[in-house]
N, C-alpha and C positions, 0 to 999 in steps of 0.2 A: 440540353442534358443530351448523353450518349452514353447507349448500354453502360459501360463499367462504371463509371458516376451517381448512376440511377444502380444500379446495384450497393453500391458500397454504399449511399445513402439512405435505403431503403432496409440492406440487412443485416451492418451494419452501425451504422448512426456515422461516418466518416467521409471527409472533403478527398477526393485522391492525391490531390499535398500533405492530409497530415497522415494518408496510409503507405504515402510513398517515403513520409518521415519515419514513422513508427520500423518500415520493412530498412530501411536505411539502415539506422539507430541498435537496429541489431544485429546486422549484421559486421557494423564496424564494430560494438562493442562485441562481437562474438569472438573476431579477430587478434580486438586487444585485449582481453584475457587469458586467449591462446598465448599470450607473452609475456605480457606480465599478473599472472593471478598471485589471489591470496590465498587462493585456498587447490589442491590440487585435486584431479578423481571426479572431476563434474563429469559425467553423464549426457550424450544425449539423449536416452531415453524418456530421463527428467526436461530437458530442454524442449521435447516433443512432447511430450505429459504438459508443461507449462502452458506450452500454443494453445493446448483444448482449449485451457482455461481463457487464455485472455481469446481465443472466438465465442466461447459460451458466451462469456464477459460483455464483449459487443454486440451481434446480435445478440440473443434474449434479454438480455440491463437495457438495448433499445429498444427495445418493442417493450416493454411493461415501461420505461419509462413515457413513451410516449403513447398506452395507453391512460398513466396515471392526465397524463398533463389535458386529459379531456376530460375525462370523471373527476376532476380536481379542483374551490378555487384561481382562480388566471389571477397574478396579483401585475400591476401595473406600475417597475419603474420606471424611474425615467431614458428617454433615449437621446445621446449626447452623440454630437461627431466630433470624438477632442483633437488637438491638432499635434498629440505626437499620442502613437494609438499604442507602439512597445510599451511606452510609459507608462501607460491604463492600469495596458497587459502586465505589469511588474507589481503596477499596486493591489490587484487582482487577485495575487500571485499572495502579495502578505498578510492581502485582509483573509482570504480565505483559509489560508494558511492558521490564521488565530482560530478560525471555526476550527476548521481536522484536530489542532491538536485538545483541545476542549474534547471535542465527539474522536478522535484517538484515544485519550484517555476512559473511555466511558467504553468503549468498546473493552478492553484490557479489565472491568470493572462488576460492569453489568453481563450475565451469564448467556442470554441469548443475541446480544450484540459480539459477544466474544464467539460464539457458535460460527457466526458468518466471517468473522471474522480470522477466526482461526485454519482459515484452506487458508491464505498467503502465509500466516508463520511453518506453518507444518510443512516447508519445504529444507531439505538439506545440507541440501544444495542453494547455498543465495549467492542468486546470480543477475545475468541482463533479464532473463524471461521472468523472473521469481514477481520483476516490477508489476505485473497484469497476469500473477498468479490471485485470481482475487474471482470472490464470488461476484456473481453477476447480480446480485439485491443492490452490490454496492453503488451501481449506475446512478438508478432511479433513486438509492437513498439521500446518494452525495449531492444528485443535483437539489433536492429539496434543503438539506440541512448546510452545505454549506454553498451550490451559487445563487439562492433565491437570496440569501441574507445580505452576502457579495451586492448584487448587483440591483436591492433593496438600497444599497448603501454609496454605491458609487457610479448607478445608470448601469446602460448597457451603450454602447460602443463595439457595432458590429465586427471590427478592423478589430479594433483591442482584444476582445473571445477569443480570434484568431489566432493571436501572437501570443494569449494565454494560455490557451487550451494547448499549443506547439511548444515554448518552452515548457510550462509546463513539466510535458508528459516525457521531456526529451529528458529533464532536470533527474524525472521519478525513475527514469528507466538504470541514468544513470548513479544514482545513489545506492541502488542495487548490485548493482556489477561487479563481478567477482574480479577487483582488480587490486594490485600494493598502489593505497592511493591516500597518504597516512599526512596530512596541513597540522602545522601551530596552531595553537588554539587559537589567537589573533583571526587568522582565517576562518573559523570552524564556525562560526555565527551560519556561514550556511552550511547545509548538511552535504555530506557528501559521504563515499561509501563505505568511511571505516567507522563514522558515529550511525551509519542507521544498522550498520551488523549487527551493535552493539546490543541495537532494541530485537534483533531477532536472535538475539543468543536465547541460552534453554538453564546461564546457571541463572539459581537462587539470588544472583547480587544484582543478577546485572536486571531482574522483575520492574515493568514497571519506568521507565524508559526511554530518552530521547524519540520523543514523539512524531515531534514536527517536522513535515515533510519536505522543505525548502528553507524552512528559516530555527535554525537552531538554535538561535536567538529568545524562542519563547519559552524553551528547556531550561538555557541560563537562567532566564528573571521569572517561573515560579519553581528555580528546582530542582526538575527530572534530566536535567545533565550529567553525563557518565560519560569522559572519554575515553578514546579509545588507545590498548594497550597499542604500543611500533610490533610489540613483539610474537604476543600472544594474539588466538584468533579464537573466540567465543563458540563452541562448538552451538550448531543453531537446530529449530523441528521443533515439536511437541509431544509428551508423554505420551498423550490419549489417539495422536492421528498419527502412521507415519505419510513418509512423503507418496509412497505408491497407492496410497490407497485408493479404495473405485471413484473413479470420477464421480458416476451415478449417484454414488453414497455420497460425496462431497457436497452435491450438489443440493438434496432436498434434504442430510440430516440437520440440517437448521430447526427445518419447519416438523418435523416427527417430535409426536412427543414423550417418546423415550429414546435419549442418542442408540445409532447402530453402536452393533456390537465391536467391540475397542477390546486394544489389546492391555493387560495391566500396567501401570500409569507407574513409571519408577522417576519420585522426584531426583532431582537432584541434590547431590549434598548440602547439607549447610555449611555457613562458611564456619570456618572453626572460630570458634572462643565465644558461641551461641550456641543461647541453646531453644528452640523449638519453645514457645508457649504451653501454660501445662491447661489438660481441658481439649487440646483440640484431636480428635479423633483421627485416628487411618484413614478414613473415609477420607474425610474434607483435605486431608492431606492429598490423596492419589487426584485426588479431582482436580488441584489448584493449576492454572496453568502454567506454562513458558513461553517464555518468549512479551 
């Protein structure tokens, strides 16, 4: 193992191939976003801020994951060498996305999980770099919530895991890209940028929808699918946390007993023809998250 490979593995938990793929995907999609954007006005300051969160996610998240794996009960999945590892990688994606769908729904329902996930949704410029604008604790949590049950069902094949990580990460980055990509409903069983952009919408009518990261089919089955609008682009972000909020405070605020100082939330306007339920306090309305 040469020095670069050792550093990538120890500091970020990545192989050189994975690191090169991430960087290559960043560069490719930034170029594509430049020529066929779905939304104008995205800044380099926002992209660099998201890249900072990416480094923290891989660096600190990998360190904590390794520590937790040392001090938590070991699970013993079956070890396989499948004949077609790419097909098994696709099976990994399908199974793990089922668990992710329900975990993601909980993130939007449980206050503590939302405070972690809120960092991802607070970006008002959703693009390729938003895909890894993720709180570092998500790395160890998702390993235990998604990875472990998937391995218990399908077993472990190291070649398949490699392809799983590569395909899943590239597709996740693609679904966050700021590109004009509208597909007809028959092809919408796979998540794409237009579908996932609705999930990042701060509009009230788009709350709690399009949770699957790869297979929108799960949203269709469980009644949480909202198709994208071919012409209108929904605004993204949250009312509680500005997109350029302090990186340090965003990293620690989920663990604070009291929420950090925030601007006053301005709820999205309720859809016409509907009234808010009686008995709901103004404080409750202000605290409701978006996305």
